[in-house]
Structures are given as C-alpha cells and as structure tokens.
N, CA, C and O atoms as CSV, one atom per row, in Angstrom:
chain,resi,resn,atom,element,x,y,z
A,1,MET,N,N,-41.489,6.626,14.603
A,1,MET,CA,C,-40.188,8.028,13.964
A,1,MET,C,C,-39.314,6.994,13.966
A,1,MET,O,O,-38.996,6.371,14.979
A,2,THR,N,N,-38.681,6.666,12.233
A,2,THR,CA,C,-37.619,6.134,12.232
A,2,THR,C,C,-36.218,7.118,12.493
A,2,THR,O,O,-36.548,8.040,13.239
A,3,PRO,N,N,-35.453,7.165,12.294
A,3,PRO,CA,C,-34.284,7.845,12.807
A,3,PRO,C,C,-33.962,8.290,11.170
A,3,PRO,O,O,-34.347,7.619,10.212
A,4,PRO,N,N,-33.330,9.313,11.084
A,4,PRO,CA,C,-32.750,9.757,9.950
A,4,PRO,C,C,-31.399,8.970,9.193
A,4,PRO,O,O,-30.252,8.883,9.632
A,5,GLU,N,N,-31.745,8.638,8.391
A,5,GLU,CA,C,-30.889,7.763,7.673
A,5,GLU,C,C,-29.543,8.891,7.094
A,5,GLU,O,O,-29.412,10.032,6.650
A,6,ARG,N,N,-28.610,7.534,7.499
A,6,ARG,CA,C,-26.747,8.405,7.534
A,6,ARG,C,C,-26.140,7.750,6.623
A,6,ARG,O,O,-25.735,6.632,6.938
A,7,PRO,N,N,-25.922,8.188,5.385
A,7,PRO,CA,C,-24.705,8.043,4.068
A,7,PRO,C,C,-23.925,7.187,4.321
A,7,PRO,O,O,-23.212,7.668,5.202
A,8,LEU,N,N,-23.407,5.619,3.976
A,8,LEU,CA,C,-22.443,4.907,4.359
A,8,LEU,C,C,-21.505,5.380,3.925
A,8,LEU,O,O,-21.393,6.118,2.946
A,9,SER,N,N,-20.329,4.782,5.005
A,9,SER,CA,C,-18.984,5.166,4.343
A,9,SER,C,C,-18.374,5.072,3.033
A,9,SER,O,O,-19.186,4.756,2.162
A,10,PRO,N,N,-16.961,5.288,2.555
A,10,PRO,CA,C,-16.602,5.007,1.896
A,10,PRO,C,C,-15.995,3.205,1.784
A,10,PRO,O,O,-16.000,2.234,1.027
A,11,ARG,N,N,-15.579,3.600,2.956
A,11,ARG,CA,C,-15.080,1.851,3.261
A,11,ARG,C,C,-16.241,1.033,4.079
A,11,ARG,O,O,-15.969,-0.050,4.597
A,12,ALA,N,N,-17.640,1.646,4.174
A,12,ALA,CA,C,-18.756,0.499,4.394
A,12,ALA,C,C,-18.894,-0.329,3.261
A,12,ALA,O,O,-18.937,-1.554,3.144
A,13,VAL,N,N,-18.968,0.796,2.281
A,13,VAL,CA,C,-19.360,0.142,0.913
A,13,VAL,C,C,-18.912,-0.668,0.313
A,13,VAL,O,O,-19.450,-1.531,-0.381
A,14,GLN,N,N,-17.032,-0.294,0.704
A,14,GLN,CA,C,-16.173,-1.271,-0.020
A,14,GLN,C,C,-16.557,-2.753,0.929
A,14,GLN,O,O,-16.801,-3.830,0.386
A,15,LEU,N,N,-16.551,-2.563,2.255
A,15,LEU,CA,C,-16.151,-3.841,2.831
A,15,LEU,C,C,-17.877,-4.649,2.560
A,15,LEU,O,O,-17.967,-5.875,2.624
A,16,LEU,N,N,-18.868,-3.948,2.327
A,16,LEU,CA,C,-20.046,-4.391,1.641
A,16,LEU,C,C,-19.829,-5.311,0.002
A,16,LEU,O,O,-20.055,-6.460,-0.379
A,17,THR,N,N,-19.505,-4.577,-0.359
A,17,THR,CA,C,-19.071,-5.337,-1.897
A,17,THR,C,C,-18.038,-5.998,-2.226
A,17,THR,O,O,-17.872,-6.277,-3.414
A,18,LEU,N,N,-17.226,-6.349,-1.372
A,18,LEU,CA,C,-15.870,-7.440,-1.529
A,18,LEU,C,C,-16.225,-8.262,-2.518
A,18,LEU,O,O,-17.205,-7.906,-3.172
A,19,SER,N,N,-15.773,-9.126,-2.769
A,19,SER,CA,C,-15.821,-10.220,-3.266
A,19,SER,C,C,-15.779,-11.599,-2.417
A,19,SER,O,O,-14.632,-11.956,-2.145
A,20,THR,N,N,-16.859,-12.476,-1.928
A,20,THR,CA,C,-16.427,-13.749,-1.004
A,20,THR,C,C,-16.047,-14.969,-1.796
A,20,THR,O,O,-16.549,-16.067,-1.555
A,21,GLU,N,N,-14.921,-14.719,-2.992
A,21,GLU,CA,C,-15.047,-15.789,-3.690
A,21,GLU,C,C,-13.406,-15.743,-3.554
A,21,GLU,O,O,-12.862,-14.639,-3.574
A,22,PRO,N,N,-12.573,-17.003,-3.408
A,22,PRO,CA,C,-12.815,-18.134,-2.770
A,22,PRO,C,C,-13.779,-18.096,-1.463
A,22,PRO,O,O,-13.427,-17.435,-0.487
A,23,TRP,N,N,-14.804,-18.701,-1.461
A,23,TRP,CA,C,-15.541,-18.180,0.109
A,23,TRP,C,C,-14.870,-19.273,0.848
A,23,TRP,O,O,-14.331,-20.258,0.343
A,24,LEU,N,N,-14.993,-18.903,2.444
A,24,LEU,CA,C,-14.670,-19.608,3.569
A,24,LEU,C,C,-15.544,-19.518,4.709
A,24,LEU,O,O,-15.725,-18.333,4.989
A,25,SER,N,N,-16.143,-20.286,5.458
A,25,SER,CA,C,-16.681,-19.789,6.409
A,25,SER,C,C,-15.527,-19.629,7.970
A,25,SER,O,O,-14.395,-20.034,8.233
A,26,CYS,N,N,-16.568,-18.824,8.704
A,26,CYS,CA,C,-15.583,-18.538,10.430
A,26,CYS,C,C,-15.071,-19.592,10.831
A,26,CYS,O,O,-13.882,-19.623,11.146
A,27,ASP,N,N,-16.047,-20.916,10.917
A,27,ASP,CA,C,-15.285,-22.073,11.671
A,27,ASP,C,C,-14.157,-22.604,11.032
A,27,ASP,O,O,-13.129,-22.977,11.596
A,28,ASP,N,N,-14.522,-22.631,9.168
A,28,ASP,CA,C,-13.256,-23.016,8.250
A,28,ASP,C,C,-12.042,-21.992,8.926
A,28,ASP,O,O,-11.220,-22.518,9.677
A,29,CYS,N,N,-11.969,-20.764,8.685
A,29,CYS,CA,C,-11.224,-20.059,8.282
A,29,CYS,C,C,-10.448,-20.110,10.160
A,29,CYS,O,O,-9.225,-20.047,10.286
A,30,PHE,N,N,-11.464,-20.237,11.527
A,30,PHE,CA,C,-10.426,-20.709,12.585
A,30,PHE,C,C,-9.807,-21.687,12.949
A,30,PHE,O,O,-9.179,-21.829,13.998
A,31,SER,N,N,-9.980,-22.552,11.935
A,31,SER,CA,C,-9.472,-23.737,12.302
A,31,SER,C,C,-8.012,-23.811,11.022
A,31,SER,O,O,-7.034,-24.558,11.043
A,32,LEU,N,N,-8.323,-22.907,10.174
A,32,LEU,CA,C,-7.372,-22.885,9.575
A,32,LEU,C,C,-5.748,-22.098,10.136
A,32,LEU,O,O,-4.620,-22.379,9.732
A,33,MET,N,N,-6.155,-21.047,11.193
A,33,MET,CA,C,-5.806,-19.960,10.928
A,33,MET,C,C,-4.677,-19.910,11.710
A,33,MET,O,O,-4.274,-18.794,12.039
A,34,ASP,N,N,-3.896,-21.199,12.192
A,34,ASP,CA,C,-2.498,-21.188,12.517
A,34,ASP,C,C,-1.745,-21.445,11.593
A,34,ASP,O,O,-0.651,-20.889,11.497
A,35,VAL,N,N,-2.208,-22.398,10.668
A,35,VAL,CA,C,-1.375,-22.698,9.653
A,35,VAL,C,C,-1.085,-21.718,8.072
A,35,VAL,O,O,-0.429,-21.989,7.066
A,36,TYR,N,N,-2.051,-20.318,8.515
A,36,TYR,CA,C,-2.230,-19.516,7.703
A,36,TYR,C,C,-1.097,-18.487,8.504
A,36,TYR,O,O,-0.037,-18.043,8.063
A,37,VAL,N,N,-1.529,-18.350,9.411
A,37,VAL,CA,C,-0.321,-17.168,9.921
A,37,VAL,C,C,1.262,-18.194,10.044
A,37,VAL,O,O,2.198,-17.567,9.548
A,38,GLU,N,N,1.570,-19.223,10.450
A,38,GLU,CA,C,2.379,-19.904,9.706
A,38,GLU,C,C,3.211,-19.564,8.425
A,38,GLU,O,O,4.363,-19.161,8.271
A,39,ARG,N,N,2.201,-19.876,7.568
A,39,ARG,CA,C,2.978,-19.458,6.349
A,39,ARG,C,C,3.392,-18.174,5.834
A,39,ARG,O,O,4.435,-17.912,5.234
A,40,VAL,N,N,2.253,-17.258,6.205
A,40,VAL,CA,C,2.434,-15.577,5.852
A,40,VAL,C,C,4.000,-15.271,6.384
A,40,VAL,O,O,4.902,-14.651,5.819
A,41,LEU,N,N,3.965,-16.134,8.055
A,41,LEU,CA,C,5.284,-15.641,8.302
A,41,LEU,C,C,6.447,-16.197,7.802
A,41,LEU,O,O,7.435,-15.463,7.774
A,42,ALA,N,N,6.580,-17.719,7.265
A,42,ALA,CA,C,7.839,-18.466,6.502
A,42,ALA,C,C,7.504,-17.378,5.637
A,42,ALA,O,O,8.343,-16.506,5.862
A,43,THR,N,N,6.613,-16.943,4.665
A,43,THR,CA,C,7.395,-16.446,3.192
A,43,THR,C,C,6.094,-14.999,3.552
A,43,THR,O,O,4.937,-15.407,3.451
A,44,PRO,N,N,6.171,-14.062,3.785
A,44,PRO,CA,C,5.545,-12.889,3.590
A,44,PRO,C,C,5.273,-12.826,2.346
A,44,PRO,O,O,4.329,-13.615,2.403
A,45,ARG,N,N,5.310,-12.585,1.431
A,45,ARG,CA,C,5.156,-11.759,-0.026
A,45,ARG,C,C,4.515,-12.888,-0.596
A,45,ARG,O,O,3.828,-12.517,-1.547
A,46,ALA,N,N,4.447,-14.226,-0.394
A,46,ALA,CA,C,3.589,-15.545,-0.776
A,46,ALA,C,C,2.517,-15.168,-0.828
A,46,ALA,O,O,2.126,-14.397,0.049
A,47,ALA,N,N,1.786,-15.510,-1.715
A,47,ALA,CA,C,-0.188,-15.464,-2.109
A,47,ALA,C,C,-0.452,-16.860,-1.317
A,47,ALA,O,O,-0.896,-17.826,-1.937
A,48,ALA,N,N,-0.134,-16.944,0.214
A,48,ALA,CA,C,-0.552,-18.153,1.048
A,48,ALA,C,C,-1.996,-17.822,0.827
A,48,ALA,O,O,-2.566,-16.738,0.952
A,49,MET,N,N,-2.520,-19.136,0.427
A,49,MET,CA,C,-3.542,-19.070,0.800
A,49,MET,C,C,-5.415,-18.064,0.868
A,49,MET,O,O,-6.021,-17.471,1.760
A,50,PRO,N,N,-5.638,-18.306,-0.301
A,50,PRO,CA,C,-6.262,-16.801,-1.240
A,50,PRO,C,C,-7.455,-16.980,-0.283
A,50,PRO,O,O,-7.856,-15.913,0.181
A,51,GLN,N,N,-8.183,-18.198,0.161
A,51,GLN,CA,C,-9.165,-18.251,0.563
A,51,GLN,C,C,-9.125,-16.918,1.937
A,51,GLN,O,O,-9.803,-15.901,2.086
A,52,MET,N,N,-8.018,-17.517,2.749
A,52,MET,CA,C,-7.661,-16.801,3.767
A,52,MET,C,C,-7.756,-15.105,3.726
A,52,MET,O,O,-8.387,-14.140,4.159
A,53,ARG,N,N,-7.044,-15.364,3.180
A,53,ARG,CA,C,-7.298,-13.564,2.618
A,53,ARG,C,C,-8.602,-12.783,2.448
A,53,ARG,O,O,-9.026,-11.805,3.064
A,54,VAL,N,N,-9.239,-13.656,1.202
A,54,VAL,CA,C,-10.366,-12.757,1.262
A,54,VAL,C,C,-11.506,-12.859,2.475
A,54,VAL,O,O,-12.434,-12.072,2.665
A,55,HIS,N,N,-11.198,-13.966,3.183
A,55,HIS,CA,C,-12.294,-13.747,4.423
A,55,HIS,C,C,-11.861,-12.790,4.996
A,55,HIS,O,O,-12.493,-11.753,4.793
A,56,LEU,N,N,-10.492,-12.687,6.047
A,56,LEU,CA,C,-10.028,-11.957,6.472
A,56,LEU,C,C,-10.227,-10.412,6.318
A,56,LEU,O,O,-10.266,-9.570,7.215
A,57,ALA,N,N,-10.378,-10.193,4.581
A,57,ALA,CA,C,-10.734,-8.944,4.727
A,57,ALA,C,C,-12.089,-8.135,4.372
A,57,ALA,O,O,-12.327,-7.052,3.838
A,58,GLY,N,N,-12.957,-9.307,4.994
A,58,GLY,CA,C,-14.326,-9.182,4.777
A,58,GLY,C,C,-14.899,-9.155,6.354
A,58,GLY,O,O,-15.858,-8.506,6.773
A,59,CYS,N,N,-14.102,-9.971,7.028
A,59,CYS,CA,C,-14.996,-10.165,8.073
A,59,CYS,C,C,-14.090,-10.032,10.208
A,59,CYS,O,O,-13.688,-10.804,11.079
A,60,GLN,N,N,-14.222,-8.753,10.014
A,60,GLN,CA,C,-13.497,-7.861,10.946
A,60,GLN,C,C,-13.056,-9.258,12.427
A,60,GLN,O,O,-11.915,-9.178,12.882
A,61,ALA,N,N,-13.844,-10.197,12.921
A,61,ALA,CA,C,-14.156,-10.695,14.090
A,61,ALA,C,C,-12.589,-11.561,13.694
A,61,ALA,O,O,-11.711,-11.738,14.539
A,62,CYS,N,N,-12.503,-11.963,12.448
A,62,CYS,CA,C,-11.875,-12.882,12.190
A,62,CYS,C,C,-10.472,-12.282,12.086
A,62,CYS,O,O,-9.576,-12.811,12.743
A,63,ALA,N,N,-10.201,-11.196,11.300
A,63,ALA,CA,C,-8.899,-10.671,11.114
A,63,ALA,C,C,-8.690,-10.226,11.860
A,63,ALA,O,O,-7.526,-9.822,11.865
A,64,GLU,N,N,-9.811,-9.775,13.529
A,64,GLU,CA,C,-9.332,-9.949,14.608
A,64,GLU,C,C,-8.112,-10.965,15.322
A,64,GLU,O,O,-6.941,-10.716,15.607
A,65,GLU,N,N,-8.849,-12.082,15.457
A,65,GLU,CA,C,-7.892,-13.310,15.673
A,65,GLU,C,C,-6.886,-12.987,15.032
A,65,GLU,O,O,-5.913,-12.417,15.527
A,66,ALA,N,N,-6.981,-13.249,14.083
A,66,ALA,CA,C,-5.608,-13.253,13.119
A,66,ALA,C,C,-4.328,-12.481,13.615
A,66,ALA,O,O,-3.240,-12.922,13.987
A,67,GLN,N,N,-4.756,-11.308,13.516
A,67,GLN,CA,C,-3.948,-10.413,14.281
A,67,GLN,C,C,-3.441,-10.841,15.776
A,67,GLN,O,O,-2.285,-10.772,16.191
A,68,SER,N,N,-4.317,-11.188,16.308
A,68,SER,CA,C,-4.047,-11.406,17.255
A,68,SER,C,C,-3.055,-12.403,17.413
A,68,SER,O,O,-2.109,-12.068,18.126
A,69,LEU,N,N,-3.023,-13.725,16.855
A,69,LEU,CA,C,-2.371,-14.788,16.921
A,69,LEU,C,C,-0.584,-14.126,15.561
A,69,LEU,O,O,0.568,-14.543,15.680
A,70,PHE,N,N,-0.939,-13.400,14.819
A,70,PHE,CA,C,0.682,-12.588,15.114
A,70,PHE,C,C,1.251,-11.988,15.891
A,70,PHE,O,O,2.176,-12.577,16.450
A,71,ASP,N,N,1.066,-11.060,16.143
A,71,ASP,CA,C,1.012,-10.633,17.516
A,71,ASP,C,C,1.722,-11.611,18.273
A,71,ASP,O,O,2.910,-11.442,18.552
A,72,PHE,N,N,1.034,-12.700,18.653
A,72,PHE,CA,C,1.892,-13.998,20.127
A,72,PHE,C,C,2.982,-14.224,19.222
A,72,PHE,O,O,4.117,-13.764,19.346
A,73,VAL,N,N,2.453,-15.151,18.073
A,73,VAL,CA,C,3.760,-15.220,17.353
A,73,VAL,C,C,4.937,-14.421,17.549
A,73,VAL,O,O,5.840,-14.937,18.207
A,74,ALA,N,N,5.119,-13.110,17.045
A,74,ALA,CA,C,5.891,-12.179,16.854
A,74,ALA,C,C,6.737,-11.849,18.337
A,74,ALA,O,O,7.909,-11.476,18.397
A,75,SER,N,N,5.875,-12.075,19.435
A,75,SER,CA,C,6.648,-11.889,20.935
A,75,SER,C,C,7.196,-12.878,21.517
A,75,SER,O,O,8.156,-12.834,22.287
A,76,ASN,N,N,6.370,-14.161,21.029
A,76,ASN,CA,C,6.856,-15.392,21.275
A,76,ASN,C,C,7.764,-16.162,20.540
A,76,ASN,O,O,7.318,-17.309,20.544
A,77,PRO,N,N,9.014,-16.105,19.791
A,77,PRO,CA,C,9.624,-16.910,18.989
A,77,PRO,C,C,10.021,-18.145,19.419
A,77,PRO,O,O,9.922,-18.295,20.637
A,78,VAL,N,N,10.420,-19.033,18.826
A,78,VAL,CA,C,10.387,-20.301,19.194
A,78,VAL,C,C,11.531,-21.013,17.980
A,78,VAL,O,O,11.521,-20.918,16.752
A,79,ASP,N,N,12.372,-21.660,18.805
A,79,ASP,CA,C,13.840,-22.140,17.829
A,79,ASP,C,C,12.854,-22.981,17.043
A,79,ASP,O,O,11.709,-23.424,17.136
A,80,PRO,N,N,13.959,-22.969,16.165
A,80,PRO,CA,C,13.661,-23.771,15.018
A,80,PRO,C,C,13.891,-25.216,15.508
A,80,PRO,O,O,14.778,-25.289,16.359
A,81,PRO,N,N,13.320,-26.350,15.182
A,81,PRO,CA,C,13.673,-28.143,15.559
A,81,PRO,C,C,14.883,-28.442,14.977
A,81,PRO,O,O,15.200,-28.463,13.788
A,82,GLY,N,N,15.789,-28.768,16.402
A,82,GLY,CA,C,17.094,-29.133,16.050
A,82,GLY,C,C,17.885,-27.883,15.873
A,82,GLY,O,O,18.969,-27.938,15.292
A,83,GLY,N,N,17.354,-26.611,16.398
A,83,GLY,CA,C,18.083,-25.750,16.882
A,83,GLY,C,C,19.456,-25.110,17.435
A,83,GLY,O,O,19.922,-25.962,18.191
A,84,SER,N,N,19.968,-24.443,17.412
A,84,SER,CA,C,20.555,-24.127,18.831
A,84,SER,C,C,20.317,-22.810,19.522
A,84,SER,O,O,20.225,-21.728,18.942
A,85,THR,N,N,20.222,-23.021,20.890
A,85,THR,CA,C,20.074,-21.255,21.396
A,85,THR,C,C,20.958,-20.578,21.491
A,85,THR,O,O,20.883,-19.540,22.149
A,86,ALA,N,N,22.264,-21.020,20.753
A,86,ALA,CA,C,23.193,-19.908,21.616
A,86,ALA,C,C,23.450,-19.049,20.272
A,86,ALA,O,O,23.019,-19.346,19.158
A,87,PRO,N,N,24.041,-18.208,20.518
A,87,PRO,CA,C,24.208,-16.511,19.718
A,87,PRO,C,C,25.441,-17.295,18.699
A,87,PRO,O,O,26.392,-18.000,19.036
A,88,ILE,N,N,24.958,-16.825,17.266
A,88,ILE,CA,C,25.766,-16.899,16.338
A,88,ILE,C,C,27.245,-15.717,16.389
A,88,ILE,O,O,27.144,-14.506,16.585
A,89,GLY,N,N,28.241,-16.298,16.210
A,89,GLY,CA,C,29.255,-15.483,16.027
A,89,GLY,C,C,30.338,-15.138,17.096
A,89,GLY,O,O,31.251,-14.359,16.821
C-alpha cells in the first residue's frame, strides 16, 4: 500500500519550476563561491555572477555553504591591503 499523497507547498512548486539558466553545476558553484562572496560584499547592489544567483536560488546545499561563507567573512573582517589598523579620527 502506498502512503497517501500530500500536495506540494507553493514554495516547493516554486523551487521545482525555477529557471536553471544560466546553468552551473554544484562543483562549479563551489569553486566560484569565494569570488562570488567577495564580489557581493564589495558591491551588494551589483548584479554579480548571475549564474551563481540562479544556482543558489535552487540548490539548498550550495546556498547553505554560501551563507556560511558570508557569515564567516562578516565575522572576521580583513584589513585592506596596505591599510592601517589604527582607528581613524
């Protein structure tokens, strides 16, 4: 006997019908993740790497990895090259 069918939630339907263009594999996504995070943090409103945005919208595993990297970078700021660590003012 098969279990009774449960209807998909609207969110599940949305995720299943997302466009996958431009296409990017999980391996490619993972290899580009550090570059993507740096670009997004440098210019948050810029449309950086559309293939990454598409992939992260549809791949929960890669999205979690990206979020972890964003969180790590945000909690561990790096001084700019050649910059001073002395407070300004």
